[in-house]
N, C-alpha and C positions, 0 to 999 in steps of 0.2 A: 504494500500500500504506500509505503514511504517513497519507493521508487516512482510510482505513478505520480505522486504529488510533486516530487522533484522534477520529474519529466514535464509535467504541466507547467511548472514554474519556469523551467528553461524555455519551453516553447513560447510562453507568454512574453518572457523577457526578450527572446530573440525576435519575435514578431514586432514587438514595440521598437526595438532598435532598427530593424529593417524599415519599418514604416517611417520612423523619424529621419532616417538617412535619405529617404527618397524625396524629401521636400516637405512642404507644409501639409498638414492633415486637413481633410475636409471636416465640416461640421458633423457629418454622419460618423466619421472615423473617431473624432474626439468623443462624441457621445458614447460610442461603443466601448472605447477604452476606459472612460470614466465609469461606465456602467459595469464593466468587467471587474475593474479594481474594487469598486464599492461593493459589488455583489460578492466577490471573493472574501473581502474583509468581513462583511456581515455574515456570510455563510460560514466562515471559519469560526467566528465567535459563537454562532448558534451551534455549529458542529462540535465545538469544544465543550459546550454545556451538556451535550448528549454523548460525548466520548468519541467523536469522529470528526476532528477538526479538518482533516484533509479532504474527506468526502464532502463536508459542508462547504469548504472553500471552493472545491471543484464545481459543485452544483450551483452554488451562489454565483460563481464567476460566469458560468454558462448562462444562467438566467439573467444576470446583470448585463452581459454582453448583448443578448437579444433585446432586452428592454432599452438599453442605452442606444443601440443602433436604431430602434424605432423612433425614439425621441429625437435623436440626431437627424434622422431622415426628415422628420416633420420640420425641424428647425431649418435644415438646408433648403427644403422646398419653399419655406417662407422667405428665406434670404434670396432665393432665385427669383421669386415673384416680385420682391421689393426692388431688386436690381433691374428687372425688366420694366417696372413702372418708372424707375428713375431714368432709364434710357429714353422712355417715351416722353417724360417731362422735359428732358434735355433737348430732344428733337423738336418738341413743340416750342420751347423757348428760342431755339435757333431760328425756326420759321418766323416767330413773332419779331425777332430782331431784324431779320431780313426784310420783312414787310414794313417795319418802322423806317428802315433806311430808305427803302423804295418810296415810301410816302414823303419823307423829307426831301428826297431828290426831286419828286414831282412838285412839291410846294415851292422849292427854289426855282424851278423852271416856270412856275406860274401856270401849270397845267391842272392844278387841283383847285 
């Protein structure tokens, strides 16, 4: 059982290092990581209370990973929607600025 726990810890640490080395993490990945660590900690504490801290940490980590990924996915979707709305706002502002310049040009020429 201890080998399994140590193996899971090594895999978790390795995947964290690989993910961090590859660049910045997405919101979904951050949520999954936070959920996995939090779930493993809580699962370990609960597991220690019943005499199986390793199993509790493994189960809690897996559940936390799933829950964290779901929450992170929702947050990332919201960020994507906000970014798209901001792009639309910027495009509208550019068009308004263009129309204001055109209006000023026409006023100076006396055509308006």
